[in-house]
C-alpha positions as CSV (number, residue, x, y, z in Angstrom):
1,X,79.9,3.1,52.8
2,X,79.1,6.8,52.6
3,X,76.5,8.1,50.0
4,X,77.4,10.6,47.1
5,X,76.5,14.1,47.1
6,X,73.2,13.5,45.2
7,X,71.8,11.4,48.1
8,X,72.9,14.0,50.7
9,X,70.9,16.6,48.8
10,X,67.9,14.2,48.3
11,X,67.7,13.8,52.0
12,X,66.6,17.3,52.3
13,X,63.5,16.4,50.4
14,X,62.5,13.4,52.2
15,X,59.5,13.6,54.4
16,X,60.1,10.4,56.3
17,X,58.8,6.8,55.9
18,X,55.9,5.8,58.3
19,X,56.6,2.6,60.0
20,X,53.5,2.1,62.1
21,X,51.8,-0.4,59.7
22,X,55.1,-2.4,59.2
23,X,55.9,-5.7,61.0
24,X,59.4,-6.2,60.3
25,X,62.1,-4.7,62.4
26,X,65.6,-6.3,62.1
27,X,68.0,-7.6,59.4
28,X,71.3,-9.2,59.8
29,X,73.4,-10.3,56.8
30,X,76.9,-11.3,55.8
31,X,78.3,-9.0,53.3
32,X,81.2,-8.5,50.9
33,X,82.1,-5.2,49.1
34,X,84.3,-5.2,46.2
35,X,85.2,-1.7,44.9
36,X,87.2,-1.2,41.6
37,X,88.2,2.2,39.9
38,X,88.9,2.4,36.2
39,X,92.3,3.3,37.0
40,X,92.9,-0.2,38.6
41,X,92.7,0.5,42.3
42,X,90.7,-2.2,44.2
43,X,89.6,-2.8,47.5
44,X,87.6,-5.8,49.4
45,X,85.7,-5.5,52.7
46,X,84.0,-8.4,54.4
47,X,81.9,-8.8,57.5
48,X,78.4,-8.7,58.8
49,X,76.0,-5.9,59.0
50,X,73.0,-5.4,61.5
51,X,70.1,-3.0,61.3
52,X,67.1,-2.3,63.6
53,X,64.9,0.3,62.1
54,X,63.7,1.5,65.4
55,X,67.2,2.4,66.5
56,X,68.2,3.5,63.0
57,X,72.0,2.5,63.5
58,X,73.8,0.7,60.8
59,X,76.4,-1.4,62.3
60,X,79.1,-3.2,60.3
61,X,81.1,-5.8,62.1
62,X,84.1,-6.1,59.8
63,X,86.4,-9.1,59.7
64,X,88.5,-8.3,56.6
65,X,90.9,-6.6,55.8
66,X,90.9,-5.7,59.6
67,X,88.7,-6.6,62.5
68,X,86.8,-3.4,63.1
69,X,83.2,-2.1,63.9
70,X,81.7,0.8,61.8
71,X,78.7,2.4,63.3
72,X,76.4,4.9,61.3
73,X,74.3,6.7,63.9
74,X,72.5,9.9,62.9
75,X,75.0,12.1,61.3
76,X,78.3,10.5,62.5
77,X,80.2,7.5,61.4
78,X,82.3,5.8,64.0
79,X,85.2,3.6,63.4
80,X,86.1,1.3,66.3
81,X,89.1,-1.0,66.9
82,X,88.7,-3.1,70.0
83,X,85.8,-1.0,71.2
84,X,88.0,2.4,71.0
85,X,87.2,5.1,68.6
86,X,89.9,5.4,66.2
87,X,88.1,7.8,63.7
88,X,84.7,9.6,63.5
89,X,83.4,11.7,60.6
90,X,80.2,13.6,59.7
91,X,78.0,11.7,57.1
92,X,74.5,12.3,55.8
93,X,71.7,10.8,57.9
94,X,71.0,7.9,55.6
95,X,69.5,5.1,57.6
96,X,65.9,5.4,56.4
97,X,67.1,5.3,52.7
98,X,69.2,2.3,52.9
99,X,68.2,-1.0,51.4
100,X,68.0,-2.2,54.8
101,X,65.3,0.2,56.0
102,X,63.5,0.3,52.5
103,X,63.1,-3.5,52.6
104,X,62.0,-3.8,56.2
105,X,59.5,-0.9,55.4
106,X,58.2,-2.5,52.2
107,X,59.3,0.7,50.3
108,X,62.1,-0.9,48.2
109,X,60.0,-1.2,45.0
110,X,59.8,2.7,44.7
111,X,63.1,3.3,46.3
112,X,61.2,5.2,48.9
113,X,60.5,8.1,46.6
114,X,56.8,8.0,46.9
115,X,57.3,9.1,50.5
116,X,59.3,12.1,49.5
117,X,58.7,15.5,47.7
118,X,59.7,14.0,44.4
119,X,56.8,13.3,41.9
120,X,56.6,10.7,39.1
121,X,56.7,12.5,35.8
122,X,56.7,9.6,33.3
123,X,56.2,5.9,33.3
124,X,57.2,3.8,30.4
125,X,57.7,0.1,29.6
126,X,60.9,-1.2,28.1
127,X,60.8,-5.1,27.7
128,X,60.1,-6.6,30.9
129,X,60.9,-3.5,32.9
130,X,58.8,-0.6,34.1
131,X,60.7,2.7,34.2
132,X,59.3,5.6,36.4
133,X,61.0,9.0,36.1
134,X,60.7,11.0,39.3
135,X,61.2,14.8,39.3
136,X,62.2,17.1,42.3
137,X,59.9,20.0,43.2
138,X,60.4,23.1,41.2
139,X,62.2,25.0,43.9
140,X,64.9,22.4,44.1
141,X,65.6,21.7,40.4
142,X,68.7,23.9,40.4
143,X,70.3,21.7,42.9
144,X,68.8,18.2,42.2
145,X,68.2,16.2,38.9
146,X,65.6,13.7,38.1
147,X,65.8,10.0,39.3
148,X,64.9,6.9,37.1
149,X,63.7,3.9,38.8
150,X,63.1,0.5,36.9
151,X,61.3,-2.5,38.2
152,X,60.9,-5.9,36.9
153,X,58.1,-8.3,38.2
154,X,57.3,-5.7,40.9
155,X,60.8,-5.9,42.2
156,X,63.3,-2.9,42.2
157,X,65.9,-3.6,39.3
158,X,67.7,-0.3,38.9
159,X,68.1,3.3,39.9
160,X,69.8,6.1,38.0
161,X,70.6,9.5,39.5
162,X,71.0,12.7,37.5
163,X,72.3,16.1,38.2
164,X,70.2,19.1,37.3
165,X,72.0,19.1,33.7
166,X,70.9,15.6,33.1
167,X,74.3,14.2,33.5
168,X,74.4,10.8,35.1
169,X,76.0,10.7,38.6
170,X,75.3,7.3,39.8
171,X,73.6,4.1,38.9
172,X,72.5,1.1,41.1
173,X,71.3,-2.3,40.0
174,X,69.6,-4.8,42.3
175,X,69.9,-8.4,41.5
176,X,69.5,-12.0,43.0
177,X,66.5,-11.3,45.2
178,X,66.0,-13.8,48.0
179,X,62.5,-14.2,49.8
180,X,63.5,-14.4,53.6
181,X,60.6,-14.4,56.1
182,X,58.2,-12.7,53.7
183,X,60.7,-10.0,52.7
184,X,62.3,-9.8,49.3
185,X,65.9,-8.7,49.7
186,X,68.5,-8.4,47.0
187,X,71.4,-10.7,47.3
188,X,73.6,-8.5,45.0
189,X,73.9,-4.6,44.4
190,X,76.0,-3.3,41.5
191,X,76.7,0.4,41.9
192,X,78.6,2.7,39.5
193,X,79.7,6.2,40.7
194,X,81.0,8.9,38.4
195,X,83.4,11.0,40.4
196,X,85.5,13.6,38.7
197,X,85.6,11.7,35.5
198,X,86.4,8.4,37.1
199,X,84.1,5.5,37.2
200,X,84.0,3.6,40.5
201,X,82.4,0.2,40.4
202,X,81.1,-1.3,43.6
203,X,79.6,-4.8,44.0
204,X,77.9,-5.7,47.3
205,X,76.7,-9.2,48.0
206,X,74.5,-10.4,50.9
207,X,74.3,-13.9,52.4
208,X,72.8,-15.6,55.3
209,X,70.2,-13.0,55.7
210,X,68.2,-13.1,58.9
211,X,65.1,-11.1,59.6
212,X,63.6,-10.1,62.9
213,X,66.2,-12.1,65.0
214,X,65.1,-12.2,68.7
215,X,68.5,-12.5,70.1
216,X,71.7,-10.6,70.3
217,X,70.1,-7.2,70.9
218,X,73.5,-5.6,71.5
219,X,74.6,-6.1,67.9
220,X,71.7,-4.0,66.6
221,X,72.3,-0.9,69.1
222,X,75.5,0.7,70.3
223,X,75.4,3.2,73.1
224,X,77.1,5.8,71.0
225,X,76.6,8.4,73.7
226,X,79.3,6.8,75.7
227,X,81.9,7.0,72.9
228,X,84.7,9.6,73.2
């Protein structure tokens, strides 16, 4: 679930996404994550994810391979088993740049880049897709590369991250969009990470998506200050 280095660096440039004019706050969905490396290693994770953009906690209620709860809150990822912390790790503060927050904030089409210090350099059309190339500010180009975002029918279709030498670091493809309570949400995300010469494929599917649930408040916010 943790993001790659490129997103961690990108977070340093984000100015923040305004939420004052938005009317959607919560999303809940069943998810399945399948990961496969070119060497053959595979893993499967299933459960339910809850997110409230006001609390900015991503809460994963896992039921396979083990019953656990993962909570991403600020810069800490907590792993709980029977409400006891079994592991905690430092992670980038990614909540506002996940598919959950971007969809709720109507920023998914641009991948939120129009609210950052990245600027569009080039816009082209290839077939039924519009491809926008975003470049970081000059002072950051030694550490950050361009990001290419493609849209189809005004929906996000794909994102490609590059390093400063224009080597591809990561690809994401957004598919099977569903219109739920006025929000267009991808039912499938295909991700390819390039790590030390190894391709890691991750396919995430979402089903039973619920927007702005009025009940089960405790599923969307965990008192992490009480965790030890």
